[in-house]
C-alpha positions in Angstrom: -43.2 73.8 13.8 -39.8 75.3 13.3 -37.8 74.2 10.3 -34.6 72.3 11.1 -31.7 74.8 10.4 -29.9 72.4 8.0 -33.0 71.0 6.3 -32.2 70.0 2.7 -28.5 70.8 3.0 -25.6 68.5 2.3 -22.7 68.5 4.7 -19.3 67.0 4.0 -17.4 66.4 7.3 -13.8 65.2 7.5 -12.4 63.4 10.5 -16.0 62.3 11.1 -15.3 58.8 12.5 -14.8 60.0 16.1 -14.6 62.9 18.5 -15.8 66.3 17.3 -16.3 65.1 13.7 -18.6 62.3 14.8 -20.5 64.6 17.1 -21.0 67.1 14.3 -22.1 64.4 11.8 -24.8 63.2 14.2 -25.9 66.7 15.1 -26.0 67.9 11.5 -28.1 64.9 10.6 -30.6 65.6 13.4 -30.9 69.1 12.2 -31.9 68.0 8.7 -28.6 67.6 6.7 -27.6 64.8 4.5 -24.1 63.9 5.7 -21.0 62.7 3.9 -18.9 61.1 6.6 -15.2 61.2 5.5 -12.4 59.5 7.4 -9.4 57.3 7.0 -10.8 55.1 9.8 -13.3 52.5 8.8 -15.2 53.4 12.0 -16.8 56.2 9.9 -19.0 53.5 8.3 -20.7 52.9 11.7 -21.3 56.7 12.0 -23.1 56.7 8.7 -25.1 53.7 9.7 -26.1 55.3 13.0 -27.3 58.4 11.1 -29.3 56.3 8.6 -30.9 54.2 11.5 -32.2 57.5 12.8 -34.0 58.2 9.5 -31.6 60.7 8.1 -29.4 60.1 5.0 -25.6 59.6 5.1 -22.8 58.0 3.1 -19.3 57.0 4.2 -16.2 57.6 2.2 -12.9 56.2 3.4 -10.2 58.7 2.3 -6.8 60.1 3.1 -7.5 63.9 3.1 -3.9 64.7 2.5 -4.2 63.1 -0.9 -5.4 65.3 -3.8 -6.7 62.2 -5.6 -8.7 61.1 -2.6 -10.2 64.5 -2.0 -11.2 64.7 -5.6 -12.8 61.3 -5.6 -14.8 62.0 -2.4 -16.2 65.3 -3.7 -17.0 63.8 -7.1 -19.0 61.1 -5.4 -20.9 63.4 -3.1 -21.6 65.8 -6.0 -22.8 62.9 -8.2 -25.2 61.7 -5.6 -26.4 64.9 -4.1 -25.7 67.6 -6.7 -23.8 70.1 -4.6 -22.1 70.6 -1.2 -23.2 73.8 0.6 -21.5 72.8 3.9 -17.9 71.7 4.3 -16.5 71.0 7.7 -12.7 70.5 7.5 -12.3 68.8 10.8 -9.6 66.2 10.3 -6.6 66.7 12.6 -3.8 65.1 14.6 -1.3 66.2 17.3 2.3 65.4 18.1 3.4 66.6 21.5 7.0 67.6 21.0 9.3 70.7 20.9 11.2 71.6 17.7 14.2 69.7 19.1 12.3 66.6 19.8 10.1 66.5 16.7 11.0 64.3 13.8 10.8 65.8 10.3 8.3 63.1 9.4 6.0 64.1 12.2 6.3 67.8 11.3 5.3 67.0 7.7 2.4 64.7 8.8 0.9 67.3 11.2 1.1 70.0 8.6 -0.4 67.7 5.9 -3.4 66.6 8.0 -4.1 69.8 9.8 -3.5 72.4 7.0 -2.9 70.8 3.6 -6.2 68.8 3.8 -8.1 72.0 4.2 -6.5 73.4 1.0 -7.1 70.2 -0.9 -10.7 69.7 0.1 -11.7 73.3 -0.2 -10.1 73.5 -3.7 -12.5 70.7 -4.8 -15.6 72.1 -3.0 -15.5 75.8 -3.6 -16.3 75.6 -7.4 -19.4 73.6 -6.5 -20.4 76.1 -3.9 -19.8 79.1 -6.2 -21.9 77.5 -8.9 -24.8 76.8 -6.6 -24.9 80.3 -5.1 -22.7 80.0 -2.0 -22.0 78.0 1.1 -20.3 77.7 4.4 -16.8 76.3 5.1 -15.8 75.6 8.7 -12.3 74.7 9.6 -11.1 73.2 12.9 -8.3 75.3 14.4 -7.5 75.4 18.1 -7.0 77.7 21.0 -3.3 76.9 20.4 -3.7 78.5 17.0 -4.2 81.8 18.8 -1.8 81.3 21.8 1.2 78.9 22.0 1.4 75.9 24.2 4.3 73.7 25.5 5.7 70.7 23.6 3.4 71.2 20.6 5.4 73.1 18.1 4.1 71.5 14.9 0.5 71.5 16.2 0.6 75.2 17.2 2.2 76.2 13.9 -0.4 74.2 12.0 -3.4 75.6 13.9 -2.1 79.1 13.6 -1.9 78.5 9.8 -5.5 77.3 9.9 -6.7 80.6 11.5 -5.0 82.8 8.8 -5.9 80.4 6.0 -9.5 80.8 7.1 -9.3 84.6 7.0 -7.6 84.6 3.6 -10.2 82.2 2.1 -13.0 84.4 3.6 -11.6 87.4 1.8 -11.1 85.6 -1.5 -14.5 83.9 -1.7 -16.9 86.4 0.0 -18.0 87.7 -3.4 -19.1 84.2 -4.2 -21.3 84.1 -1.1 -19.1 81.6 0.5 -18.5 82.1 4.2 -15.3 80.7 5.7 -14.8 80.5 9.5 -12.9 78.4 12.0 -13.5 77.0 15.4 -10.8 77.2 18.1 -11.7 74.5 20.6 -10.1 74.2 24.0 -9.2 70.8 25.5 -12.1 68.5 24.6 -12.6 65.0 25.8 -11.7 63.0 22.7 -9.4 60.2 21.9 -6.9 62.7 20.6 -6.8 64.6 23.9 -6.2 61.3 25.8 -3.5 60.4 23.3 -1.6 63.5 24.3 -1.2 62.1 27.9 0.4 58.9 26.4 2.7 60.9 24.2 3.9 62.9 27.1 4.2 59.9 29.4 1.6 61.2 31.8 -1.2 59.6 33.7 -4.4 60.0 31.6 -6.7 61.0 34.4 -4.2 63.5 35.9 -3.6 64.9 32.5 -7.4 65.5 31.9 -7.7 67.0 35.4 -4.9 69.5 34.5 -6.6 70.3 31.2 -9.7 71.3 33.2 -7.9 74.3 34.7 -10.0 77.0 33.1 -12.8 79.3 34.3 -15.6 76.7 33.7 -13.5 74.1 35.5 -13.8 71.2 33.0 -12.8 70.1 29.6 -15.3 70.4 26.8 -17.5 67.7 25.2 -17.4 67.0 21.5 -21.1 67.8 21.3 -20.4 71.3 22.6 -17.9 72.0 19.9 -20.3 70.5 17.3 -22.9 73.1 18.4 -20.5 75.8 17.4 -20.0 74.2 14.0 -23.8 74.0 13.6 -24.1 77.7 14.2 -21.4 78.5 11.6 -23.0 76.0 9.1 -26.5 77.5 9.5 -28.1 80.7 8.3 -28.0 81.9 11.9 -24.4 83.0 11.1 -25.3 84.5 7.7 -23.2 87.7 8.3 -20.2 85.9 9.9 -17.1 85.2 7.9 -13.4 85.2 8.5 -13.8 84.7 12.2 -12.0 82.4 14.7 -14.7 81.3 17.2 -13.2 80.3 20.5 -15.0 77.5 22.3 -12.8 76.7 25.3 -14.6 77.2 28.6 -12.7 80.4 29.1 -9.2 78.9 28.7 -7.9 81.9 26.7 -9.9 84.5 28.7 -6.8 85.6 30.6 -4.6 86.0 27.5 -4.0 89.3 25.6 
């Protein structure tokens, strides 16, 4: 019988209460991992319970990943209970649909904090543990709009572009410690965040989703499909992959240069 690819591994996943993070938490657990579910939303507790009801092990930590103190507390608890953290999935993210002229300074700062600063803060806590235990895999959630711009999403595009290059810089800095760092660039995926964009833009939700499906595969993605890409990057199947931005978007960027 084939061994589960994450058997015996501990995975810390941020933004794990819903969407891609929830799908990844459930998938990683099915594939053998012990999962630390991290989210500011208390709904993360139900994700941890769902994992445990399936026979796997999970804990929930409510945390603001833009807070250095919260990130430190989370990592200290996970390390105390499980010893090390060989997999870190920095998935927490938000979007504000607005141009530079429409965007408030508060929203700019919040998008940058959640989408970029949180990766810095959590990675800063986890990397020493990974290095001490012989390596690990860090996966960051970027976006197709981190590689190509989009309308009325100035802060989001800027933040996700930063995630792509932060990922590459971290891969260079920590490769000698056997730490692989990659990011996923999803296209439009059917999550609460995508549906919130319709409301922010004052558009009909179903029409907005139909427009988002205009890509070669003719549909938006499912959180479970993005989670499969994260599983690949977390597992030894990607043992020679680092510093990459893996596009998972149904061909949405296929026509760009």
